[in-house]
N, CA, C and O atoms as a Tinker XYZ file with bonds, in Angstrom:
   412  protein
     1  N    -11.294000   92.682000  -42.097000    73     2
     2  CA   -12.075000   91.173000  -41.264000    64     1     3
     3  C    -13.520000   91.599000  -42.283000    63     2     4     5
     4  O    -14.209000   92.603000  -42.468000    81     3
     5  N    -13.469000   90.039000  -42.828000    73     3     6
     6  CA   -14.617000   89.703000  -43.702000    64     5     7
     7  C    -16.008000   89.508000  -42.065000    63     6     8     9
     8  O    -16.172000   89.294000  -40.864000    81     7
     9  N    -16.609000   89.808000  -43.379000    73     7    10
    10  CA   -18.140000   90.142000  -42.418000    64     9    11
    11  C    -19.562000   88.274000  -42.310000    63    10    12    13
    12  O    -20.591000   87.664000  -42.601000    81    11
    13  N    -19.419000   88.290000  -42.236000    73    11    14
    14  CA   -20.668000   87.275000  -41.167000    64    13    15
    15  C    -22.224000   86.771000  -42.451000    63    14    16    17
    16  O    -23.449000   86.736000  -42.328000    81    15
    17  N    -21.389000   86.516000  -43.411000    73    15    18
    18  CA   -23.277000   85.746000  -44.094000    64    17    19
    19  C    -23.883000   84.737000  -44.159000    63    18    20    21
    20  O    -23.628000   83.541000  -44.295000    81    19
    21  N    -25.353000   85.805000  -43.962000    73    19    22
    22  CA   -26.143000   84.345000  -43.470000    64    21    23
    23  C    -26.500000   83.786000  -45.281000    63    22    24    25
    24  O    -26.626000   84.439000  -46.317000    81    23
    25  N    -26.572000   82.247000  -44.984000    73    23    26
    26  CA   -26.183000   81.039000  -45.900000    64    25    27
    27  C    -27.173000   80.418000  -45.916000    63    26    28    29
    28  O    -27.639000   80.246000  -47.042000    81    27
    29  N    -28.202000   79.603000  -44.349000    73    27    30
    30  CA   -29.473000   78.956000  -44.931000    64    29    31
    31  C    -30.208000   79.610000  -43.057000    63    30    32    33
    32  O    -29.805000   80.375000  -42.181000    81    31
    33  N    -31.548000   78.644000  -43.300000    73    31    34
    34  CA   -32.192000   79.155000  -41.918000    64    33    35
    35  C    -31.832000   77.970000  -41.301000    63    34    36    37
    36  O    -31.358000   77.154000  -42.091000    81    35
    37  N    -31.912000   77.544000  -39.948000    73    35    38
    38  CA   -32.451000   76.336000  -38.829000    64    37    39
    39  C    -32.966000   75.117000  -39.529000    63    38    40    41
    40  O    -32.567000   73.958000  -39.638000    81    39
    41  N    -34.230000   75.950000  -40.064000    73    39    42
    42  CA   -35.056000   74.830000  -40.636000    64    41    43
    43  C    -34.476000   74.278000  -42.004000    63    42    44    45
    44  O    -34.676000   73.067000  -42.089000    81    43
    45  N    -33.794000   74.827000  -43.133000    73    43    46
    46  CA   -33.174000   74.573000  -43.867000    64    45    47
    47  C    -32.133000   72.873000  -43.623000    63    46    48    49
    48  O    -31.950000   71.971000  -44.441000    81    47
    49  N    -31.627000   73.004000  -42.141000    73    47    50
    50  CA   -30.466000   71.565000  -42.972000    64    49    51
    51  C    -30.950000   71.093000  -40.814000    63    50    52    53
    52  O    -30.817000   71.761000  -39.789000    81    51
    53  N    -31.379000   69.970000  -41.021000    73    51    54
    54  CA   -32.152000   69.330000  -39.294000    64    53    55
    55  C    -31.025000   68.491000  -39.130000    63    54    56    57
    56  O    -30.320000   68.030000  -40.028000    81    55
    57  N    -30.932000   68.357000  -38.108000    73    55    58
    58  CA   -29.955000   67.541000  -36.952000    64    57    59
    59  C    -29.814000   66.233000  -38.243000    63    58    60    61
    60  O    -30.731000   65.689000  -38.858000    81    59
    61  N    -27.914000   65.941000  -38.379000    73    59    62
    62  CA   -28.076000   65.148000  -39.072000    64    61    63
    63  C    -27.705000   65.514000  -40.966000    63    62    64    65
    64  O    -27.346000   64.894000  -41.968000    81    63
    65  N    -28.028000   66.716000  -40.619000    73    63    66
    66  CA   -28.280000   66.863000  -42.212000    64    65    67
    67  C    -26.779000   67.497000  -42.744000    63    66    68    69
    68  O    -25.959000   67.662000  -41.841000    81    67
    69  N    -26.370000   67.845000  -44.051000    73    67    70
    70  CA   -25.320000   68.529000  -44.570000    64    69    71
    71  C    -26.195000   69.004000  -45.484000    63    70    72    73
    72  O    -27.252000   68.454000  -45.793000    81    71
    73  N    -25.456000   70.769000  -46.248000    73    71    74
    74  CA   -25.860000   71.008000  -47.414000    64    73    75
    75  C    -24.842000   71.791000  -48.164000    63    74    76    77
    76  O    -23.902000   71.899000  -47.376000    81    75
    77  N    -24.622000   72.225000  -48.965000    73    75    78
    78  CA   -24.515000   72.888000  -49.728000    64    77    79
    79  C    -24.267000   73.688000  -50.350000    63    78    80    81
    80  O    -24.532000   73.541000  -51.544000    81    79
    81  N    -23.616000   74.999000  -49.899000    73    79    82
    82  CA   -23.837000   76.886000  -49.929000    64    81    83
    83  C    -22.481000   76.750000  -50.651000    63    82    84    85
    84  O    -21.441000   76.093000  -50.615000    81    83
    85  N    -23.441000   78.332000  -51.724000    73    83    86
    86  CA   -22.052000   79.732000  -52.264000    64    85    87
    87  C    -22.124000   80.254000  -52.022000    63    86    88    89
    88  O    -23.282000   80.645000  -52.171000    81    87
    89  N    -21.500000   80.935000  -51.490000    73    87    90
    90  CA   -21.170000   82.059000  -50.773000    64    89    91
    91  C    -19.960000   82.748000  -51.663000    63    90    92    93
    92  O    -18.950000   82.049000  -51.743000    81    91
    93  N    -19.923000   83.951000  -52.305000    73    91    94
    94  CA   -19.023000   85.196000  -52.286000    64    93    95
    95  C    -18.243000   83.726000  -52.980000    63    94    96    97
    96  O    -17.642000   83.201000  -52.043000    81    95
    97  N    -18.044000   82.890000  -54.273000    73    95    98
    98  CA   -17.521000   82.722000  -55.221000    64    97    99
    99  C    -16.916000   80.936000  -54.927000    63    98   100   101
   100  O    -16.585000   80.030000  -55.692000    81    99
   101  N    -17.042000   81.129000  -52.713000    73    99   102
   102  CA   -16.833000   80.128000  -52.499000    64   101   103
   103  C    -18.162000   78.346000  -52.506000    63   102   104   105
   104  O    -19.344000   78.439000  -52.174000    81   103
   105  N    -17.721000   77.446000  -52.804000    73   103   106
   106  CA   -19.049000   76.419000  -52.840000    64   105   107
   107  C    -18.217000   75.172000  -50.998000    63   106   108   109
   108  O    -17.371000   74.278000  -50.976000    81   107
   109  N    -19.161000   75.903000  -49.710000    73   107   110
   110  CA   -18.938000   75.009000  -48.281000    64   109   111
   111  C    -19.627000   75.120000  -47.719000    63   110   112   113
   112  O    -20.347000   76.024000  -47.295000    81   111
   113  N    -19.393000   73.396000  -47.559000    73   111   114
   114  CA   -20.397000   72.085000  -47.252000    64   113   115
   115  C    -20.959000   72.376000  -44.934000    63   114   116   117
   116  O    -20.219000   72.204000  -43.965000    81   115
   117  N    -21.881000   72.652000  -44.947000    73   115   118
   118  CA   -22.648000   73.496000  -43.768000    64   117   119
   119  C    -23.036000   71.674000  -43.950000    63   118   120   121
   120  O    -23.377000   70.892000  -44.837000    81   119
   121  N    -22.653000   71.664000  -42.159000    73   119   122
   122  CA   -23.327000   70.689000  -41.492000    64   121   123
   123  C    -23.737000   70.987000  -40.116000    63   122   124   125
   124  O    -23.363000   72.039000  -39.598000    81   123
   125  N    -24.676000   69.924000  -39.305000    73   123   126
   126  CA   -26.032000   69.719000  -38.362000    64   125   127
   127  C    -25.633000   68.508000  -37.248000    63   126   128   129
   128  O    -26.355000   67.713000  -36.646000    81   127
   129  N    -25.060000   68.589000  -37.243000    73   127   130
   130  CA   -23.991000   67.942000  -36.291000    64   129   131
   131  C    -24.231000   68.097000  -34.561000    63   130   132   133
   132  O    -23.423000   68.424000  -33.691000    81   131
   133  N    -25.815000   67.688000  -34.451000    73   131   134
   134  CA   -26.676000   67.262000  -32.714000    64   133   135
   135  C    -26.675000   68.722000  -32.427000    63   134   136   137
   136  O    -26.409000   69.160000  -31.308000    81   135
   137  N    -27.008000   69.555000  -33.560000    73   135   138
   138  CA   -26.908000   71.255000  -32.618000    64   137   139
   139  C    -26.358000   72.116000  -32.672000    63   138   140   141
   140  O    -26.685000   73.176000  -32.139000    81   139
   141  N    -24.947000   71.852000  -33.599000    73   139   142
   142  CA   -23.407000   72.173000  -33.896000    64   141   143
   143  C    -23.620000   72.524000  -35.252000    63   142   144   145
   144  O    -24.560000   71.812000  -35.603000    81   143
   145  N    -23.269000   73.224000  -36.203000    73   143   146
   146  CA   -22.855000   73.643000  -37.195000    64   145   147
   147  C    -21.662000   74.309000  -37.580000    63   146   148   149
   148  O    -21.226000   75.437000  -37.350000    81   147
   149  N    -21.184000   73.200000  -38.309000    73   147   150
   150  CA   -19.816000   73.517000  -39.233000    64   149   151
   151  C    -19.824000   73.604000  -40.678000    63   150   152   153
   152  O    -20.685000   73.352000  -41.520000    81   151
   153  N    -18.893000   73.936000  -40.726000    73   151   154
   154  CA   -18.829000   75.061000  -41.925000    64   153   155
   155  C    -17.468000   74.136000  -42.910000    63   154   156   157
   156  O    -16.689000   73.802000  -42.019000    81   155
   157  N    -17.053000   73.765000  -43.877000    73   155   158
   158  CA   -15.856000   73.772000  -44.161000    64   157   159
   159  C    -15.910000   74.120000  -46.292000    63   158   160   161
   160  O    -16.627000   74.602000  -47.168000    81   159
   161  N    -14.961000   73.633000  -46.137000    73   159   162
   162  CA   -14.817000   73.062000  -47.733000    64   161   163
   163  C    -16.037000   72.532000  -48.072000    63   162   164   165
   164  O    -16.828000   72.156000  -47.206000    81   163
   165  N    -16.296000   72.456000  -49.397000    73   163   166
   166  CA   -16.745000   71.156000  -50.315000    64   165   167
   167  C    -16.390000   70.766000  -50.879000    63   166   168   169
   168  O    -16.870000   69.699000  -51.262000    81   167
   169  N    -15.555000   71.136000  -51.279000    73   167   170
   170  CA   -14.531000   70.671000  -52.721000    64   169   171
   171  C    -13.225000   69.101000  -52.025000    63   170   172   173
   172  O    -12.350000   69.350000  -51.195000    81   171
   173  N    -13.377000   68.083000  -52.442000    73   171   174
   174  CA   -12.298000   67.821000  -51.934000    64   173   175
   175  C    -10.798000   67.639000  -52.672000    63   174   176   177
   176  O    -10.570000   67.617000  -53.881000    81   175
   177  N     -9.777000   67.508000  -51.473000    73   175   178
   178  CA    -8.566000   68.525000  -52.354000    64   177   179
   179  C     -8.144000   66.929000  -52.977000    63   178   180   181
   180  O     -7.199000   67.021000  -53.760000    81   179
   181  N     -8.594000   65.648000  -52.811000    73   179   182
   182  CA    -8.203000   64.533000  -53.923000    64   181   183
   183  C     -8.380000   65.078000  -55.079000    63   182   184   185
   184  O     -7.805000   65.948000  -55.734000    81   183
   185  N     -9.256000   64.426000  -55.209000    73   183   186
   186  CA   -10.373000   64.268000  -56.662000    64   185   187
   187  C    -11.470000   64.868000  -57.358000    63   186   188   189
   188  O    -12.141000   64.545000  -58.338000    81   187
   189  N    -11.444000   66.726000  -55.836000    73   187   190
   190  CA   -12.618000   67.044000  -56.053000    64   189   191
   191  C    -14.576000   66.634000  -55.318000    63   190   192   193
   192  O    -15.628000   67.196000  -55.013000    81   191
   193  N    -14.215000   65.889000  -55.359000    73   191   194
   194  CA   -15.115000   65.212000  -54.256000    64   193   195
   195  C    -16.896000   65.881000  -53.778000    63   194   196   197
   196  O    -16.662000   67.068000  -54.005000    81   195
   197  N    -17.526000   65.875000  -53.578000    73   195   198
   198  CA   -18.539000   66.497000  -52.985000    64   197   199
   199  C    -18.928000   66.466000  -51.718000    63   198   200   201
   200  O    -19.893000   65.784000  -51.373000    81   199
   201  N    -18.096000   67.335000  -50.721000    73   199   202
   202  CA   -17.486000   67.187000  -49.211000    64   201   203
   203  C    -19.634000   66.839000  -48.919000    63   202   204   205
   204  O    -20.112000   65.748000  -48.609000    81   203
   205  N    -20.175000   67.717000  -49.080000    73   203   206
   206  CA   -21.727000   68.264000  -48.642000    64   205   207
   207  C    -22.274000   66.467000  -48.730000    63   206   208   209
   208  O    -22.678000   65.750000  -47.815000    81   207
   209  N    -22.171000   66.296000  -49.532000    73   207   210
   210  CA   -22.653000   64.481000  -49.647000    64   209   211
   211  C    -22.406000   63.392000  -48.808000    63   210   212   213
   212  O    -23.171000   62.428000  -48.815000    81   211
   213  N    -21.303000   63.444000  -48.001000    73   211   214
   214  CA   -20.051000   62.159000  -47.824000    64   213   215
   215  C    -20.766000   61.824000  -46.556000    63   214   216   217
   216  O    -21.311000   62.607000  -45.779000    81   215
   217  N    -20.705000   60.992000  -46.508000    73   215   218
   218  CA   -21.096000   60.300000  -45.171000    64   217   219
   219  C    -20.502000   60.820000  -43.451000    63   218   220   221
   220  O    -19.271000   60.829000  -43.412000    81   219
   221  N    -21.050000   61.154000  -42.357000    73   219   222
   222  CA   -20.582000   61.413000  -41.730000    64   221   223
   223  C    -21.016000   60.819000  -39.815000    63   222   224   225
   224  O    -22.135000   60.409000  -39.506000    81   223
   225  N    -20.130000   60.905000  -39.068000    73   223   226
   226  CA   -19.216000   59.792000  -38.288000    64   225   227
   227  C    -18.874000   61.267000  -37.085000    63   226   228   229
   228  O    -17.952000   62.081000  -37.143000    81   227
   229  N    -19.460000   61.215000  -36.562000    73   227   230
   230  CA   -18.981000   61.937000  -35.687000    64   229   231
   231  C    -18.863000   63.483000  -35.390000    63   230   232   233
   232  O    -19.746000   64.220000  -34.949000    81   231
   233  N    -17.541000   63.806000  -35.742000    73   231   234
   234  CA   -17.377000   65.431000  -36.513000    64   233   235
   235  C    -16.502000   65.160000  -37.712000    63   234   236   237
   236  O    -15.759000   65.995000  -38.227000    81   235
   237  N    -16.685000   63.751000  -38.156000    73   235   238
   238  CA   -15.736000   62.860000  -38.997000    64   237   239
   239  C    -16.119000   63.285000  -39.818000    63   238   240   241
   240  O    -17.311000   63.223000  -39.518000    81   239
   241  N    -16.069000   64.166000  -41.643000    73   239   242
   242  CA   -16.643000   63.501000  -42.908000    64   241   243
   243  C    -15.896000   62.961000  -43.876000    63   242   244   245
   244  O    -14.756000   63.340000  -44.146000    81   243
   245  N    -16.941000   61.389000  -44.855000    73   243   246
   246  CA   -15.465000   60.784000  -45.963000    64   245   247
   247  C    -16.684000   61.541000  -47.174000    63   246   248   249
   248  O    -17.900000   61.696000  -47.287000    81   247
   249  N    -15.472000   61.834000  -47.880000    73   247   250
   250  CA   -15.827000   61.372000  -49.199000    64   249   251
   251  C    -16.198000   60.848000  -49.705000    63   250   252   253
   252  O    -15.580000   59.845000  -50.061000    81   251
   253  N    -17.745000   61.130000  -50.237000    73   251   254
   254  CA   -18.106000   60.278000  -51.075000    64   253   255
   255  C    -17.726000   59.539000  -52.555000    63   254   256   257
   256  O    -18.544000   58.873000  -53.191000    81   255
   257  N    -16.574000   59.741000  -52.903000    73   255   258
   258  CA   -16.024000   59.620000  -54.699000    64   257   259
   259  C    -15.173000   58.712000  -53.689000    63   258   260   261
   260  O    -15.498000   57.525000  -53.715000    81   259
   261  N    -13.886000   59.140000  -52.582000    73   259   262
   262  CA   -12.588000   57.649000  -53.042000    64   261   263
   263  C    -12.214000   57.867000  -51.678000    63   262   264   265
   264  O    -11.021000   57.847000  -51.376000    81   263
   265  N    -13.163000   58.086000  -50.762000    73   263   266
   266  CA   -13.541000   58.131000  -49.107000    64   265   267
   267  C    -11.607000   58.773000  -48.336000    63   266   268   269
   268  O    -10.932000   58.412000  -47.372000    81   267
   269  N    -11.457000   59.623000  -49.226000    73   267   270
   270  CA   -10.445000   60.993000  -47.809000    64   269   271
   271  C    -11.029000   60.618000  -46.475000    63   270   272   273
   272  O    -11.400000   59.468000  -46.240000    81   271
   273  N    -11.078000   61.239000  -45.924000    73   271   274
   274  CA   -12.019000   61.796000  -44.735000    64   273   275
   275  C    -10.911000   62.625000  -43.613000    63   274   276   277
   276  O     -9.760000   62.381000  -43.253000    81   275
   277  N    -12.004000   63.827000  -43.250000    73   275   278
   278  CA   -11.726000   65.087000  -42.769000    64   277   279
   279  C    -13.144000   65.469000  -41.460000    63   278   280   281
   280  O    -14.313000   65.232000  -41.154000    81   279
   281  N    -11.566000   66.420000  -40.989000    73   279   282
   282  CA   -11.946000   66.584000  -39.560000    64   281   283
   283  C    -12.812000   68.022000  -40.193000    63   282   284   285
   284  O    -12.379000   68.829000  -41.016000    81   283
   285  N    -14.307000   68.019000  -39.430000    73   283   286
   286  CA   -15.402000   69.292000  -39.961000    64   285   287
   287  C    -15.247000   70.445000  -39.479000    63   286   288   289
   288  O    -15.390000   71.544000  -40.014000    81   287
   289  N    -14.637000   69.876000  -37.378000    73   287   290
   290  CA   -13.839000   71.070000  -36.790000    64   289   291
   291  C    -12.675000   71.806000  -37.432000    63   290   292   293
   292  O    -12.329000   72.806000  -36.804000    81   291
   293  N    -12.061000   71.566000  -38.428000    73   291   294
   294  CA   -10.241000   72.386000  -38.995000    64   293   295
   295  C    -10.749000   72.589000  -40.210000    63   294   296   297
   296  O    -10.906000   73.615000  -40.872000    81   295
   297  N    -11.051000   71.136000  -40.469000    73   295   298
   298  CA   -10.903000   70.609000  -41.834000    64   297   299
   299  C     -9.465000   70.235000  -42.495000    63   298   300   301
   300  O     -8.935000   70.699000  -43.505000    81   299
   301  N     -8.960000   69.129000  -41.485000    73   299   302
   302  CA    -7.735000   68.629000  -41.480000    64   301   303
   303  C     -8.224000   67.984000  -41.943000    63   302   304   305
   304  O     -9.442000   67.803000  -41.979000    81   303
   305  N     -6.751000   67.026000  -42.821000    73   303   306
   306  CA    -7.444000   65.810000  -43.335000    64   305   307
   307  C     -6.921000   64.863000  -42.121000    63   306   308   309
   308  O     -6.000000   64.992000  -41.315000    81   307
   309  N     -7.854000   63.903000  -42.323000    73   307   310
   310  CA    -6.999000   62.173000  -42.137000    64   309   311
   311  C     -7.026000   61.372000  -42.123000    63   310   312   313
   312  O     -6.784000   60.535000  -41.253000    81   311
   313  N     -7.334000   61.329000  -43.091000    73   311   314
   314  CA    -6.882000   59.783000  -44.143000    64   313   315
   315  C     -7.058000   59.764000  -45.510000    63   314   316   317
   316  O     -7.912000   60.634000  -45.677000    81   315
   317  N     -6.871000   59.461000  -46.234000    73   315   318
   318  CA    -5.863000   59.274000  -47.761000    64   317   319
   319  C     -7.207000   58.777000  -48.277000    63   318   320   321
   320  O     -8.121000   58.090000  -47.820000    81   319
   321  N     -6.901000   59.520000  -49.617000    73   319   322
   322  CA    -6.152000   60.335000  -50.580000    64   321   323
   323  C     -5.527000   61.402000  -50.494000    63   322   324   325
   324  O     -4.338000   61.716000  -50.563000    81   323
   325  N     -6.662000   62.034000  -50.302000    73   323   326
   326  CA    -6.052000   63.230000  -50.205000    64   325   327
   327  C     -5.143000   63.903000  -49.810000    63   326   328   329
   328  O     -4.880000   63.898000  -48.608000    81   327
   329  N     -4.705000   64.360000  -50.344000    73   327   330
   330  CA    -2.742000   65.128000  -49.990000    64   329   331
   331  C     -3.450000   66.444000  -48.909000    63   330   332   333
   332  O     -3.445000   66.187000  -47.705000    81   331
   333  N     -3.872000   67.428000  -49.234000    73   331   334
   334  CA    -4.024000   68.566000  -47.372000    64   333   335
   335  C     -4.997000   67.911000  -47.346000    63   334   336   337
   336  O     -5.423000   66.928000  -47.955000    81   335
   337  N     -5.440000   68.771000  -46.305000    73   335   338
   338  CA    -7.154000   69.364000  -45.649000    64   337   339
   339  C     -7.233000   70.900000  -47.158000    63   338   340   341
   340  O     -6.693000   71.366000  -48.161000    81   339
   341  N     -8.741000   71.050000  -45.854000    73   339   342
   342  CA   -10.023000   71.722000  -46.496000    64   341   343
   343  C    -10.233000   73.240000  -45.823000    63   342   344   345
   344  O    -10.281000   73.412000  -44.605000    81   343
   345  N    -10.356000   74.367000  -46.862000    73   343   346
   346  CA   -10.506000   75.067000  -45.646000    64   345   347
   347  C    -11.733000   75.303000  -44.453000    63   346   348   349
   348  O    -12.837000   75.389000  -44.992000    81   347
   349  N    -11.768000   75.395000  -43.330000    73   347   350
   350  CA   -12.725000   75.618000  -42.480000    64   349   351
   351  C    -13.325000   76.778000  -41.662000    63   350   352   353
   352  O    -12.658000   77.500000  -40.921000    81   351
   353  N    -14.456000   76.868000  -41.840000    73   351   354
   354  CA   -15.515000   77.934000  -41.963000    64   353   355
   355  C    -15.726000   78.170000  -40.332000    63   354   356   357
   356  O    -15.759000   77.188000  -39.590000    81   355
   357  N    -15.934000   80.141000  -39.564000    73   355   358
   358  CA   -16.368000   80.131000  -38.798000    64   357   359
   359  C    -17.830000   80.224000  -39.309000    63   358   360   361
   360  O    -18.210000   80.780000  -40.340000    81   359
   361  N    -18.650000   79.502000  -38.289000    73   359   362
   362  CA   -20.516000   79.385000  -38.200000    64   361   363
   363  C    -20.947000   80.870000  -37.292000    63   362   364   365
   364  O    -20.112000   81.569000  -36.718000    81   363
   365  N    -22.436000   81.146000  -37.324000    73   363   366
   366  CA   -22.939000   81.954000  -35.734000    64   365   367
   367  C    -24.604000   81.619000  -36.546000    63   366   368   369
   368  O    -25.108000   81.998000  -37.604000    81   367
   369  N    -25.006000   80.840000  -35.563000    73   367   370
   370  CA   -26.088000   81.247000  -35.382000    64   369   371
   371  C    -26.772000   82.445000  -34.671000    63   370   372   373
   372  O    -26.423000   82.810000  -33.548000    81   371
   373  N    -27.932000   83.139000  -35.503000    73   371   374
   374  CA   -28.432000   83.766000  -34.181000    64   373   375
   375  C    -29.117000   84.361000  -35.050000    63   374   376   377
   376  O    -28.850000   84.915000  -36.117000    81   375
   377  N    -30.704000   84.050000  -34.043000    73   375   378
   378  CA   -31.409000   83.181000  -34.327000    64   377   379
   379  C    -32.638000   82.653000  -35.135000    63   378   380   381
   380  O    -33.267000   81.896000  -34.395000    81   379
   381  N    -33.017000   82.719000  -35.927000    73   379   382
   382  CA   -33.278000   81.248000  -36.939000    64   381   383
   383  C    -32.145000   81.347000  -37.795000    63   382   384   385
   384  O    -31.920000   80.417000  -38.570000    81   383
   385  N    -31.161000   82.663000  -37.756000    73   383   386
   386  CA   -29.947000   82.972000  -39.583000    64   385   387
   387  C    -29.375000   82.062000  -38.539000    63   386   388   389
   388  O    -29.452000   82.110000  -37.312000    81   387
   389  N    -28.282000   80.507000  -40.032000    73   387   390
   390  CA   -26.692000   80.224000  -39.893000    64   389   391
   391  C    -26.338000   81.171000  -40.519000    63   390   392   393
   392  O    -26.813000   81.410000  -41.629000    81   391
   393  N    -25.544000   81.826000  -40.023000    73   391   394
   394  CA   -24.261000   82.663000  -40.811000    64   393   395
   395  C    -22.702000   82.298000  -41.321000    63   394   396   397
   396  O    -22.384000   81.261000  -40.739000    81   395
   397  N    -21.698000   82.722000  -42.117000    73   395   398
   398  CA   -20.563000   82.120000  -41.772000    64   397   399
   399  C    -19.555000   83.533000  -42.245000    63   398   400   401
   400  O    -19.974000   84.620000  -42.643000    81   399
   401  N    -18.194000   83.126000  -42.063000    73   399   402
   402  CA   -17.546000   84.527000  -41.850000    64   401   403
   403  C    -16.783000   83.693000  -43.804000    63   402   404   405
   404  O    -17.037000   82.511000  -44.036000    81   403
   405  N    -16.466000   84.017000  -44.213000    73   403   406
   406  CA   -15.422000   84.213000  -46.050000    64   405   407
   407  C    -14.271000   85.347000  -45.745000    63   406   408   409
   408  O    -14.064000   86.558000  -45.823000    81   407
   409  N    -13.602000   83.975000  -45.301000    73   407   410
   410  CA   -12.393000   85.751000  -45.235000    64   409   411
   411  C    -11.940000   86.416000  -46.298000    63   410   412
   412  O    -11.252000   87.426000  -46.147000    81   411
């Protein structure tokens, strides 16, 4: 089983914000949606756009390059042109630390 790795502090990620963190060679987009944290692969499966820089509506992020949409909870692709979803990762808030699990 993979370990939880600290990637940020709560004060680093205010509600409505997102950042890209690197864990074990993986680029991960980390989002704070009204106090709930989500982590998905940062790279869009269409042309490699940075999902951490995308526009968020509810729990959907839109890739800033070509408009593909992904579910923040599952990583599933919700709208073209992306051919497939991205990985999603478990997030744990431990006190002030935000941790994610990379398998």
